[in-house]
PDB file with SEQRES, HELIX, SHEET and CRYST1 records, atoms N, CA, C and O in Angstrom:
SEQRES   1 A   69  MET PHE THR GLU ILE GLY ILE VAL ALA GLY GLU ILE TRP          
SEQRES   2 A   69  HIS PHE LEU ASP SER HIS GLY GLU VAL SER LEU LEU GLN          
SEQRES   3 A   69  LEU LEU LYS GLY ILE GLU LYS PRO LYS GLU VAL ILE LEU          
SEQRES   4 A   69  MET SER LEU GLY TRP LEU ALA ARG GLU GLY HIS VAL LEU          
SEQRES   5 A   69  VAL LYS PHE GLU GLU ASP GLN TYR LYS VAL ASN LEU ARG          
SEQRES   6 A   69  GLY GLU SER SER                                              
HELIX    1 AA1 PHE A    2  HIS A   19  1                                  18    
HELIX    2 AA2 LEU A   24  GLY A   30  1                                   7    
HELIX    3 AA3 LYS A   35  ARG A   47  1                                  13    
SHEET    1 AA1 2 VAL A  51  GLU A  56  0                                        
SHEET    2 AA1 2 GLN A  59  LEU A  64 -1                                        
CRYST1    1.000    1.000    1.000  90.00  90.00  90.00 P 1           1          
ATOM      1  N   MET A   1     -41.854 -88.439  12.325  1.00  0.00           N  
ATOM      2  CA  MET A   1     -42.907 -88.050  11.389  1.00  0.00           C  
ATOM      3  C   MET A   1     -44.081 -87.404  12.126  1.00  0.00           C  
ATOM      4  O   MET A   1     -44.670 -86.430  11.656  1.00  0.00           O  
ATOM      5  N   PHE A   2     -44.408 -87.971  13.295  1.00  0.00           N  
ATOM      6  CA  PHE A   2     -45.518 -87.435  14.078  1.00  0.00           C  
ATOM      7  C   PHE A   2     -45.276 -85.965  14.417  1.00  0.00           C  
ATOM      8  O   PHE A   2     -46.194 -85.148  14.351  1.00  0.00           O  
ATOM      9  N   THR A   3     -44.031 -85.631  14.781  1.00  0.00           N  
ATOM     10  CA  THR A   3     -43.686 -84.246  15.112  1.00  0.00           C  
ATOM     11  C   THR A   3     -43.847 -83.345  13.889  1.00  0.00           C  
ATOM     12  O   THR A   3     -44.373 -82.238  14.001  1.00  0.00           O  
ATOM     13  N   GLU A   4     -43.400 -83.809  12.728  1.00  0.00           N  
ATOM     14  CA  GLU A   4     -43.516 -83.015  11.501  1.00  0.00           C  
ATOM     15  C   GLU A   4     -44.978 -82.753  11.155  1.00  0.00           C  
ATOM     16  O   GLU A   4     -45.329 -81.646  10.745  1.00  0.00           O  
ATOM     17  N   ILE A   5     -45.829 -83.758  11.317  1.00  0.00           N  
ATOM     18  CA  ILE A   5     -47.261 -83.589  11.045  1.00  0.00           C  
ATOM     19  C   ILE A   5     -47.844 -82.527  11.975  1.00  0.00           C  
ATOM     20  O   ILE A   5     -48.643 -81.695  11.545  1.00  0.00           O  
ATOM     21  N   GLY A   6     -47.451 -82.554  13.233  1.00  0.00           N  
ATOM     22  CA  GLY A   6     -47.930 -81.553  14.188  1.00  0.00           C  
ATOM     23  C   GLY A   6     -47.468 -80.155  13.853  1.00  0.00           C  
ATOM     24  O   GLY A   6     -48.237 -79.200  13.969  1.00  0.00           O  
ATOM     25  N   ILE A   7     -46.215 -80.023  13.436  1.00  0.00           N  
ATOM     26  CA  ILE A   7     -45.677 -78.709  13.066  1.00  0.00           C  
ATOM     27  C   ILE A   7     -46.415 -78.161  11.845  1.00  0.00           C  
ATOM     28  O   ILE A   7     -46.785 -76.987  11.814  1.00  0.00           O  
ATOM     29  N   VAL A   8     -46.624 -79.005  10.849  1.00  0.00           N  
ATOM     30  CA  VAL A   8     -47.328 -78.573   9.636  1.00  0.00           C  
ATOM     31  C   VAL A   8     -48.791 -78.251   9.959  1.00  0.00           C  
ATOM     32  O   VAL A   8     -49.364 -77.335   9.368  1.00  0.00           O  
ATOM     33  N   ALA A   9     -49.394 -78.985  10.881  1.00  0.00           N  
ATOM     34  CA  ALA A   9     -50.762 -78.674  11.299  1.00  0.00           C  
ATOM     35  C   ALA A   9     -50.822 -77.257  11.860  1.00  0.00           C  
ATOM     36  O   ALA A   9     -51.773 -76.522  11.594  1.00  0.00           O  
ATOM     37  N   GLY A  10     -49.816 -76.875  12.630  1.00  0.00           N  
ATOM     38  CA  GLY A  10     -49.748 -75.498  13.141  1.00  0.00           C  
ATOM     39  C   GLY A  10     -49.607 -74.484  12.027  1.00  0.00           C  
ATOM     40  O   GLY A  10     -50.219 -73.417  12.072  1.00  0.00           O  
ATOM     41  N   GLU A  11     -48.806 -74.808  11.030  1.00  0.00           N  
ATOM     42  CA  GLU A  11     -48.641 -73.903   9.883  1.00  0.00           C  
ATOM     43  C   GLU A  11     -49.960 -73.748   9.127  1.00  0.00           C  
ATOM     44  O   GLU A  11     -50.305 -72.649   8.693  1.00  0.00           O  
ATOM     45  N   ILE A  12     -50.684 -74.837   8.975  1.00  0.00           N  
ATOM     46  CA  ILE A  12     -51.989 -74.774   8.304  1.00  0.00           C  
ATOM     47  C   ILE A  12     -52.938 -73.892   9.094  1.00  0.00           C  
ATOM     48  O   ILE A  12     -53.628 -73.048   8.523  1.00  0.00           O  
ATOM     49  N   TRP A  13     -52.975 -74.084  10.404  1.00  0.00           N  
ATOM     50  CA  TRP A  13     -53.871 -73.288  11.253  1.00  0.00           C  
ATOM     51  C   TRP A  13     -53.561 -71.802  11.089  1.00  0.00           C  
ATOM     52  O   TRP A  13     -54.473 -70.995  10.911  1.00  0.00           O  
ATOM     53  N   HIS A  14     -52.283 -71.438  11.146  1.00  0.00           N  
ATOM     54  CA  HIS A  14     -51.899 -70.025  11.002  1.00  0.00           C  
ATOM     55  C   HIS A  14     -52.228 -69.496   9.601  1.00  0.00           C  
ATOM     56  O   HIS A  14     -52.661 -68.354   9.454  1.00  0.00           O  
ATOM     57  N   PHE A  15     -52.024 -70.319   8.586  1.00  0.00           N  
ATOM     58  CA  PHE A  15     -52.346 -69.912   7.217  1.00  0.00           C  
ATOM     59  C   PHE A  15     -53.838 -69.623   7.084  1.00  0.00           C  
ATOM     60  O   PHE A  15     -54.230 -68.605   6.513  1.00  0.00           O  
ATOM     61  N   LEU A  16     -54.665 -70.519   7.613  1.00  0.00           N  
ATOM     62  CA  LEU A  16     -56.116 -70.327   7.531  1.00  0.00           C  
ATOM     63  C   LEU A  16     -56.570 -69.153   8.384  1.00  0.00           C  
ATOM     64  O   LEU A  16     -57.505 -68.444   8.011  1.00  0.00           O  
ATOM     65  N   ASP A  17     -55.929 -68.939   9.511  1.00  0.00           N  
ATOM     66  CA  ASP A  17     -56.259 -67.800  10.370  1.00  0.00           C  
ATOM     67  C   ASP A  17     -55.984 -66.488   9.643  1.00  0.00           C  
ATOM     68  O   ASP A  17     -56.714 -65.513   9.823  1.00  0.00           O  
ATOM     69  N   SER A  18     -54.940 -66.460   8.828  1.00  0.00           N  
ATOM     70  CA  SER A  18     -54.570 -65.253   8.076  1.00  0.00           C  
ATOM     71  C   SER A  18     -55.378 -65.066   6.798  1.00  0.00           C  
ATOM     72  O   SER A  18     -55.668 -63.934   6.410  1.00  0.00           O  
ATOM     73  N   HIS A  19     -55.746 -66.168   6.138  1.00  0.00           N  
ATOM     74  CA  HIS A  19     -56.362 -66.086   4.812  1.00  0.00           C  
ATOM     75  C   HIS A  19     -57.847 -66.418   4.779  1.00  0.00           C  
ATOM     76  O   HIS A  19     -58.504 -66.166   3.769  1.00  0.00           O  
ATOM     77  N   GLY A  20     -58.387 -66.968   5.842  1.00  0.00           N  
ATOM     78  CA  GLY A  20     -59.791 -67.389   5.812  1.00  0.00           C  
ATOM     79  C   GLY A  20     -59.946 -68.638   4.961  1.00  0.00           C  
ATOM     80  O   GLY A  20     -59.001 -69.410   4.799  1.00  0.00           O  
ATOM     81  N   GLU A  21     -61.134 -68.830   4.421  1.00  0.00           N  
ATOM     82  CA  GLU A  21     -61.396 -70.012   3.604  1.00  0.00           C  
ATOM     83  C   GLU A  21     -60.557 -69.994   2.334  1.00  0.00           C  
ATOM     84  O   GLU A  21     -60.486 -68.984   1.635  1.00  0.00           O  
ATOM     85  N   VAL A  22     -59.924 -71.123   2.049  1.00  0.00           N  
ATOM     86  CA  VAL A  22     -59.105 -71.254   0.840  1.00  0.00           C  
ATOM     87  C   VAL A  22     -59.414 -72.589   0.184  1.00  0.00           C  
ATOM     88  O   VAL A  22     -59.950 -73.500   0.815  1.00  0.00           O  
ATOM     89  N   SER A  23     -59.069 -72.686  -1.080  1.00  0.00           N  
ATOM     90  CA  SER A  23     -59.187 -73.978  -1.767  1.00  0.00           C  
ATOM     91  C   SER A  23     -58.018 -74.855  -1.330  1.00  0.00           C  
ATOM     92  O   SER A  23     -57.004 -74.358  -0.842  1.00  0.00           O  
ATOM     93  N   LEU A  24     -58.169 -76.141  -1.508  1.00  0.00           N  
ATOM     94  CA  LEU A  24     -57.082 -77.057  -1.172  1.00  0.00           C  
ATOM     95  C   LEU A  24     -55.837 -76.717  -1.994  1.00  0.00           C  
ATOM     96  O   LEU A  24     -54.719 -76.797  -1.485  1.00  0.00           O  
ATOM     97  N   LEU A  25     -56.022 -76.343  -3.245  1.00  0.00           N  
ATOM     98  CA  LEU A  25     -54.890 -75.974  -4.091  1.00  0.00           C  
ATOM     99  C   LEU A  25     -54.161 -74.746  -3.529  1.00  0.00           C  
ATOM    100  O   LEU A  25     -52.930 -74.710  -3.525  1.00  0.00           O  
ATOM    101  N   GLN A  26     -54.904 -73.751  -3.058  1.00  0.00           N  
ATOM    102  CA  GLN A  26     -54.277 -72.569  -2.461  1.00  0.00           C  
ATOM    103  C   GLN A  26     -53.497 -72.952  -1.205  1.00  0.00           C  
ATOM    104  O   GLN A  26     -52.406 -72.438  -0.960  1.00  0.00           O  
ATOM    105  N   LEU A  27     -54.062 -73.850  -0.422  1.00  0.00           N  
ATOM    106  CA  LEU A  27     -53.386 -74.294   0.791  1.00  0.00           C  
ATOM    107  C   LEU A  27     -52.090 -75.019   0.445  1.00  0.00           C  
ATOM    108  O   LEU A  27     -51.057 -74.772   1.065  1.00  0.00           O  
ATOM    109  N   LEU A  28     -52.138 -75.905  -0.536  1.00  0.00           N  
ATOM    110  CA  LEU A  28     -50.945 -76.647  -0.946  1.00  0.00           C  
ATOM    111  C   LEU A  28     -49.862 -75.704  -1.461  1.00  0.00           C  
ATOM    112  O   LEU A  28     -48.676 -75.939  -1.228  1.00  0.00           O  
ATOM    113  N   LYS A  29     -50.255 -74.647  -2.154  1.00  0.00           N  
ATOM    114  CA  LYS A  29     -49.278 -73.671  -2.663  1.00  0.00           C  
ATOM    115  C   LYS A  29     -48.764 -72.766  -1.555  1.00  0.00           C  
ATOM    116  O   LYS A  29     -47.614 -72.328  -1.593  1.00  0.00           O  
ATOM    117  N   GLY A  30     -49.618 -72.479  -0.554  1.00  0.00           N  
ATOM    118  CA  GLY A  30     -49.249 -71.553   0.511  1.00  0.00           C  
ATOM    119  C   GLY A  30     -48.378 -72.159   1.592  1.00  0.00           C  
ATOM    120  O   GLY A  30     -47.648 -71.440   2.276  1.00  0.00           O  
ATOM    121  N   ILE A  31     -48.442 -73.472   1.756  1.00  0.00           N  
ATOM    122  CA  ILE A  31     -47.623 -74.169   2.744  1.00  0.00           C  
ATOM    123  C   ILE A  31     -46.552 -74.934   1.971  1.00  0.00           C  
ATOM    124  O   ILE A  31     -46.861 -75.885   1.252  1.00  0.00           O  
ATOM    125  N   GLU A  32     -45.323 -74.529   2.114  1.00  0.00           N  
ATOM    126  CA  GLU A  32     -44.247 -75.122   1.326  1.00  0.00           C  
ATOM    127  C   GLU A  32     -43.683 -76.368   2.002  1.00  0.00           C  
ATOM    128  O   GLU A  32     -42.551 -76.388   2.487  1.00  0.00           O  
ATOM    129  N   LYS A  33     -44.509 -77.395   2.015  1.00  0.00           N  
ATOM    130  CA  LYS A  33     -44.148 -78.705   2.559  1.00  0.00           C  
ATOM    131  C   LYS A  33     -44.643 -79.756   1.575  1.00  0.00           C  
ATOM    132  O   LYS A  33     -45.452 -79.444   0.701  1.00  0.00           O  
ATOM    133  N   PRO A  34     -44.171 -81.001   1.699  1.00  0.00           N  
ATOM    134  CA  PRO A  34     -44.656 -82.051   0.792  1.00  0.00           C  
ATOM    135  C   PRO A  34     -46.179 -82.228   0.903  1.00  0.00           C  
ATOM    136  O   PRO A  34     -46.750 -82.171   1.992  1.00  0.00           O  
ATOM    137  N   LYS A  35     -46.805 -82.441  -0.235  1.00  0.00           N  
ATOM    138  CA  LYS A  35     -48.260 -82.587  -0.308  1.00  0.00           C  
ATOM    139  C   LYS A  35     -48.770 -83.643   0.668  1.00  0.00           C  
ATOM    140  O   LYS A  35     -49.779 -83.434   1.341  1.00  0.00           O  
ATOM    141  N   GLU A  36     -48.078 -84.772   0.745  1.00  0.00           N  
ATOM    142  CA  GLU A  36     -48.521 -85.867   1.608  1.00  0.00           C  
ATOM    143  C   GLU A  36     -48.565 -85.446   3.069  1.00  0.00           C  
ATOM    144  O   GLU A  36     -49.489 -85.818   3.793  1.00  0.00           O  
ATOM    145  N   VAL A  37     -47.572 -84.672   3.513  1.00  0.00           N  
ATOM    146  CA  VAL A  37     -47.519 -84.217   4.906  1.00  0.00           C  
ATOM    147  C   VAL A  37     -48.640 -83.208   5.160  1.00  0.00           C  
ATOM    148  O   VAL A  37     -49.271 -83.233   6.217  1.00  0.00           O  
ATOM    149  N   ILE A  38     -48.886 -82.331   4.205  1.00  0.00           N  
ATOM    150  CA  ILE A  38     -49.974 -81.355   4.349  1.00  0.00           C  
ATOM    151  C   ILE A  38     -51.309 -82.079   4.472  1.00  0.00           C  
ATOM    152  O   ILE A  38     -52.134 -81.718   5.312  1.00  0.00           O  
ATOM    153  N   LEU A  39     -51.527 -83.085   3.653  1.00  0.00           N  
ATOM    154  CA  LEU A  39     -52.794 -83.812   3.708  1.00  0.00           C  
ATOM    155  C   LEU A  39     -52.948 -84.585   5.018  1.00  0.00           C  
ATOM    156  O   LEU A  39     -54.046 -84.645   5.571  1.00  0.00           O  
ATOM    157  N   MET A  40     -51.861 -85.177   5.522  1.00  0.00           N  
ATOM    158  CA  MET A  40     -51.941 -85.855   6.817  1.00  0.00           C  
ATOM    159  C   MET A  40     -52.245 -84.852   7.932  1.00  0.00           C  
ATOM    160  O   MET A  40     -53.053 -85.129   8.819  1.00  0.00           O  
ATOM    161  N   SER A  41     -51.608 -83.710   7.884  1.00  0.00           N  
ATOM    162  CA  SER A  41     -51.822 -82.675   8.895  1.00  0.00           C  
ATOM    163  C   SER A  41     -53.238 -82.120   8.825  1.00  0.00           C  
ATOM    164  O   SER A  41     -53.863 -81.862   9.854  1.00  0.00           O  
ATOM    165  N   LEU A  42     -53.735 -81.939   7.623  1.00  0.00           N  
ATOM    166  CA  LEU A  42     -55.098 -81.452   7.439  1.00  0.00           C  
ATOM    167  C   LEU A  42     -56.102 -82.469   7.973  1.00  0.00           C  
ATOM    168  O   LEU A  42     -57.097 -82.098   8.596  1.00  0.00           O  
ATOM    169  N   GLY A  43     -55.842 -83.738   7.730  1.00  0.00           N  
ATOM    170  CA  GLY A  43     -56.697 -84.786   8.264  1.00  0.00           C  
ATOM    171  C   GLY A  43     -56.712 -84.783   9.787  1.00  0.00           C  
ATOM    172  O   GLY A  43     -57.757 -84.973  10.409  1.00  0.00           O  
ATOM    173  N   TRP A  44     -55.559 -84.571  10.370  1.00  0.00           N  
ATOM    174  CA  TRP A  44     -55.457 -84.500  11.827  1.00  0.00           C  
ATOM    175  C   TRP A  44     -56.304 -83.341  12.354  1.00  0.00           C  
ATOM    176  O   TRP A  44     -57.080 -83.506  13.295  1.00  0.00           O  
ATOM    177  N   LEU A  45     -56.148 -82.173  11.741  1.00  0.00           N  
ATOM    178  CA  LEU A  45     -56.918 -81.001  12.170  1.00  0.00           C  
ATOM    179  C   LEU A  45     -58.418 -81.225  11.991  1.00  0.00           C  
ATOM    180  O   LEU A  45     -59.214 -80.817  12.837  1.00  0.00           O  
ATOM    181  N   ALA A  46     -58.800 -81.867  10.899  1.00  0.00           N  
ATOM    182  CA  ALA A  46     -60.225 -82.142  10.649  1.00  0.00           C  
ATOM    183  C   ALA A  46     -60.760 -83.119  11.686  1.00  0.00           C  
ATOM    184  O   ALA A  46     -61.858 -82.927  12.209  1.00  0.00           O  
ATOM    185  N   ARG A  47     -60.008 -84.151  11.986  1.00  0.00           N  
ATOM    186  CA  ARG A  47     -60.433 -85.162  12.964  1.00  0.00           C  
ATOM    187  C   ARG A  47     -60.588 -84.547  14.348  1.00  0.00           C  
ATOM    188  O   ARG A  47     -61.489 -84.922  15.099  1.00  0.00           O  
ATOM    189  N   GLU A  48     -59.714 -83.607  14.685  1.00  0.00           N  
ATOM    190  CA  GLU A  48     -59.765 -82.940  15.984  1.00  0.00           C  
ATOM    191  C   GLU A  48     -60.828 -81.841  16.021  1.00  0.00           C  
ATOM    192  O   GLU A  48     -61.077 -81.255  17.074  1.00  0.00           O  
ATOM    193  N   GLY A  49     -61.453 -81.561  14.876  1.00  0.00           N  
ATOM    194  CA  GLY A  49     -62.522 -80.561  14.833  1.00  0.00           C  
ATOM    195  C   GLY A  49     -62.052 -79.126  14.723  1.00  0.00           C  
ATOM    196  O   GLY A  49     -62.814 -78.203  15.011  1.00  0.00           O  
ATOM    197  N   HIS A  50     -60.812 -78.922  14.312  1.00  0.00           N  
ATOM    198  CA  HIS A  50     -60.275 -77.563  14.190  1.00  0.00           C  
ATOM    199  C   HIS A  50     -60.542 -76.925  12.828  1.00  0.00           C  
ATOM    200  O   HIS A  50     -60.585 -75.700  12.710  1.00  0.00           O  
ATOM    201  N   VAL A  51     -60.719 -77.752  11.806  1.00  0.00           N  
ATOM    202  CA  VAL A  51     -60.987 -77.230  10.465  1.00  0.00           C  
ATOM    203  C   VAL A  51     -62.193 -77.943   9.869  1.00  0.00           C  
ATOM    204  O   VAL A  51     -62.553 -79.050  10.269  1.00  0.00           O  
ATOM    205  N   LEU A  52     -62.795 -77.281   8.914  1.00  0.00           N  
ATOM    206  CA  LEU A  52     -63.880 -77.864   8.129  1.00  0.00           C  
ATOM    207  C   LEU A  52     -63.396 -77.990   6.688  1.00  0.00           C  
ATOM    208  O   LEU A  52     -62.789 -77.071   6.139  1.00  0.00           O  
ATOM    209  N   VAL A  53     -63.674 -79.132   6.095  1.00  0.00           N  
ATOM    210  CA  VAL A  53     -63.323 -79.369   4.697  1.00  0.00           C  
ATOM    211  C   VAL A  53     -64.626 -79.671   3.975  1.00  0.00           C  
ATOM    212  O   VAL A  53     -65.393 -80.537   4.396  1.00  0.00           O  
ATOM    213  N   LYS A  54     -64.872 -78.948   2.883  1.00  0.00           N  
ATOM    214  CA  LYS A  54     -66.096 -79.193   2.112  1.00  0.00           C  
ATOM    215  C   LYS A  54     -65.755 -79.219   0.631  1.00  0.00           C  
ATOM    216  O   LYS A  54     -64.744 -78.670   0.194  1.00  0.00           O  
ATOM    217  N   PHE A  55     -66.622 -79.868  -0.125  1.00  0.00           N  
ATOM    218  CA  PHE A  55     -66.448 -79.953  -1.574  1.00  0.00           C  
ATOM    219  C   PHE A  55     -67.559 -79.154  -2.215  1.00  0.00           C  
ATOM    220  O   PHE A  55     -68.736 -79.488  -2.072  1.00  0.00           O  
ATOM    221  N   GLU A  56     -67.190 -78.095  -2.926  1.00  0.00           N  
ATOM    222  CA  GLU A  56     -68.177 -77.308  -3.654  1.00  0.00           C  
ATOM    223  C   GLU A  56     -67.525 -76.703  -4.887  1.00  0.00           C  
ATOM    224  O   GLU A  56     -66.333 -76.396  -4.898  1.00  0.00           O  
ATOM    225  N   GLU A  57     -68.329 -76.541  -5.914  1.00  0.00           N  
ATOM    226  CA  GLU A  57     -67.845 -75.977  -7.188  1.00  0.00           C  
ATOM    227  C   GLU A  57     -66.622 -76.734  -7.705  1.00  0.00           C  
ATOM    228  O   GLU A  57     -65.651 -76.127  -8.156  1.00  0.00           O  
ATOM    229  N   ASP A  58     -66.681 -78.075  -7.635  1.00  0.00           N  
ATOM    230  CA  ASP A  58     -65.634 -78.955  -8.165  1.00  0.00           C  
ATOM    231  C   ASP A  58     -64.270 -78.802  -7.497  1.00  0.00           C  
ATOM    232  O   ASP A  58     -63.246 -79.112  -8.108  1.00  0.00           O  
ATOM    233  N   GLN A  59     -64.243 -78.327  -6.249  1.00  0.00           N  
ATOM    234  CA  GLN A  59     -62.976 -78.256  -5.528  1.00  0.00           C  
ATOM    235  C   GLN A  59     -63.210 -78.346  -4.027  1.00  0.00           C  
ATOM    236  O   GLN A  59     -64.293 -78.044  -3.526  1.00  0.00           O  
ATOM    237  N   TYR A  60     -62.172 -78.766  -3.330  1.00  0.00           N  
ATOM    238  CA  TYR A  60     -62.238 -78.811  -1.876  1.00  0.00           C  
ATOM    239  C   TYR A  60     -61.902 -77.439  -1.331  1.00  0.00           C  
ATOM    240  O   TYR A  60     -61.006 -76.761  -1.835  1.00  0.00           O  
ATOM    241  N   LYS A  61     -62.628 -77.030  -0.294  1.00  0.00           N  
ATOM    242  CA  LYS A  61     -62.363 -75.765   0.391  1.00  0.00           C  
ATOM    243  C   LYS A  61     -62.163 -76.050   1.867  1.00  0.00           C  
ATOM    244  O   LYS A  61     -62.811 -76.925   2.441  1.00  0.00           O  
ATOM    245  N   VAL A  62     -61.262 -75.301   2.469  1.00  0.00           N  
ATOM    246  CA  VAL A  62     -60.882 -75.532   3.857  1.00  0.00           C  
ATOM    247  C   VAL A  62     -60.979 -74.223   4.616  1.00  0.00           C  
ATOM    248  O   VAL A  62     -60.588 -73.173   4.106  1.00  0.00           O  
ATOM    249  N   ASN A  63     -61.501 -74.283   5.840  1.00  0.00           N  
ATOM    250  CA  ASN A  63     -61.473 -73.119   6.707  1.00  0.00           C  
ATOM    251  C   ASN A  63     -61.456 -73.552   8.158  1.00  0.00           C  
ATOM    252  O   ASN A  63     -61.758 -74.702   8.478  1.00  0.00           O  
ATOM    253  N   LEU A  64     -61.100 -72.623   9.037  1.00  0.00           N  
ATOM    254  CA  LEU A  64     -61.127 -72.923  10.459  1.00  0.00           C  
ATOM    255  C   LEU A  64     -62.560 -73.092  10.912  1.00  0.00           C  
ATOM    256  O   LEU A  64     -63.459 -72.420  10.406  1.00  0.00           O  
ATOM    257  N   ARG A  65     -62.774 -73.970  11.845  1.00  0.00           N  
ATOM    258  CA  ARG A  65     -64.105 -74.176  12.408  1.00  0.00           C  
ATOM    259  C   ARG A  65     -64.549 -72.862  13.056  1.00  0.00           C  
ATOM    260  O   ARG A  65     -63.779 -72.222  13.773  1.00  0.00           O  
ATOM    261  N   GLY A  66     -65.785 -72.472  12.799  1.00  0.00           N  
ATOM    262  CA  GLY A  66     -66.293 -71.222  13.360  1.00  0.00           C  
ATOM    263  C   GLY A  66     -66.109 -70.026  12.450  1.00  0.00           C  
ATOM    264  O   GLY A  66     -66.709 -68.977  12.684  1.00  0.00           O  
ATOM    265  N   GLU A  67     -65.288 -70.161  11.414  1.00  0.00           N  
ATOM    266  CA  GLU A  67     -65.089 -69.098  10.437  1.00  0.00           C  
ATOM    267  C   GLU A  67     -66.183 -69.218   9.383  1.00  0.00           C  
ATOM    268  O   GLU A  67     -66.508 -70.321   8.945  1.00  0.00           O  
ATOM    269  N   SER A  68     -66.738 -68.112   8.987  1.00  0.00           N  
ATOM    270  CA  SER A  68     -67.725 -68.159   7.901  1.00  0.00           C  
ATOM    271  C   SER A  68     -67.030 -67.868   6.588  1.00  0.00           C  
ATOM    272  O   SER A  68     -66.032 -67.150   6.547  1.00  0.00           O  
ATOM    273  N   SER A  69     -67.564 -68.430   5.517  1.00  0.00           N  
ATOM    274  CA  SER A  69     -66.926 -68.246   4.204  1.00  0.00           C  
ATOM    275  C   SER A  69     -67.424 -67.007   3.504  1.00  0.00           C  
ATOM    276  O   SER A  69     -66.988 -66.709   2.392  1.00  0.00           O  
TER     277      SER A  69                                                      
END                                                                             
């Protein structure tokens, strides 16, 4: 499971690098993996300081650290 979380974390990073800031819903639709694995991977990236997650306009938004929205 740990390996799968790491692989999906890489997919999230590449998705955000290509698309910039996205809503959590867009991320879930763009990464074709189980929701639970995506959320664990996103948490890992957030904890490591690679992504920023914020809540605005009634939805979560995610982007790479250092990227402006």
